[in-house]
N, C-alpha and C positions, 0 to 999 in steps of 0.2 A: 368334643367341638375341637375343628384343627386350627388355628391360627395360620390366617401368613401375612404375610407383607402389606401393604396398601399397593404397592405395586404388579399386583395381580388382580383385578377386581374384573379385568374384562366377563361380560357377560357370557362369553362361549366357553365358559372353561369348561371339563366334564367331569365337575364330582354330583357325588350324592347325597350330598345333607346341609345345610346350616354353616358355615362357619362365621369367626368371627375376624374382622380382617384389623390392624393395627394401624400406627403410625398414622391414624387422620385424625381431625376433629374433632371426630363424634367418634359413639361406639357405631360400630356399623357391620351390619348380618348378611352372608348373601347366601341365596338357596339360588343350586342352578335348573331346578322343577320344582316349582312351587305346587302343593298338591293342600287337599281338604282339611292337613296337620300343620300347615304350615301358618296357619292365624291362631290355634294354639299355643306352639310353638314363640310366635311372635309377640304373642301374652304375657307366656313365663318371664320370655329375657327382657322385654321391659320392664314386667312386673320385681325383676330380682334388679336391674338398673335401677330403679326409683330407688328402689330400698338401701339398696350401699351410697344413692348419692341422697338421702334421709327425707326423700323424697315422698313420701307415703300418701300424700291428699294430693298428688296427681296421678296415683296411681289406676285411679275407675275410671278415668275420664281418658288418658293416655293407653289402659289397654282395651279400652272399646274402640277410639279413632284408628287404632292402629290394627282390632281388626276389621274395621272397618275399608280402610285402605288396602290390607290383604287380600281381603274378599274379592275388591276391585279388581285389582295385578290378577289373580286369580277366575274372577270371570270373565273379564274383558281382554283382559293384555297375559296370551302363552306368552309362554318362557321368561329368566332368565329373572332375580328379584334381589336389590339387596334395598336394606330395610337403617336407618340411620334416626340416631337420637342424641339432640346434643341441648345443653343447657347455657346456660350462663352463668358468671360468676356467684357463690351463694350467698357475699355481698348483696347480692342487686335484685336477689328476690326469686320467686321456682320456675322461672318462666324456660318451657321445655318445648324443643321442636322434634318432631314423627318428621320420617319423609320414606316413601319408598318410591326407587326408581326401577323404570323397565322398559320393553325395548320400544315398546310404544310409541304410534309418534301420536296416534290419537286421545287428545285432552277429554276427560269427565266432565260430562254432561250431567247437572241437575235435570233432576222428571220428579214428575209428582208422584208420590210414593202411592201406591196399589195395592194388589193381586200378586204381582210378577215381582215383586220388588219395586225401587225408586227410592227404600228408608237412605241408604248409605250417604249419600251427600248432606239430604237436611241430618243423620246423625251429629254430624264432623260441624256443619253449620253452627246445630245448637254449643254444638260442647265446646270447640275451639274456640280463641281470642282470633286467630284467623288465618284463611289457607288458601291453597292455589296451586298453581301448575309451570314448572318450567318446561321448556324443551331442553334437550338436552343433544351441547353440539355434535356429541359423536354416534347420534340419534336415539331415542326416546325418552323420556319425559321425567320428571320428576314430583309427585303430588304431596305436598308440605302442608300441616297443619302447626302453630302454637300453642300451647296448651297452658295456663296456671299464671302468677303476675310477675311484674317488677319489668323492666328495659328487654327490647327486643331482644330476643335470640335468634343468632345466626343461623341460619339452613346451609347446609355443605353444599357446595359441588363439589361431585364427587366425578372421576370422569367413568363412562360405560360404553361398550361397544357393541353393537348387534351382533 
């Protein structure tokens, strides 16, 4: 994995795999073209990060939520994607925020689960303390979820360019 400075998160960069951005208030990874393997890569990265942060107890919920968020990007928002994970100070509890950023302006719409899917946001609602979506001024959106206990956790705003 290549490390890049924060000043380079434009979503149109022609890269071939995830890379980690530095100098942000969160751990951030970029995929120029998410694929069927991206959800597994994202789960591994989040699990490893939570282990480093000594937040093992959040790993199952966080990786499941990340998998659903990434899956939604792959299915409904083709194009580049960022994944960000942030947390509060350890003294304030283990609340962690995860967010995916994509270039699609379409907001996720909860639907009734059935044979053709619809379980993603239901799963996220069940596991997360809260979740939502925020438009990105440069185009696209951020879909975020907060997991764990403790004080509120900021979900970073990152610049994306469609």
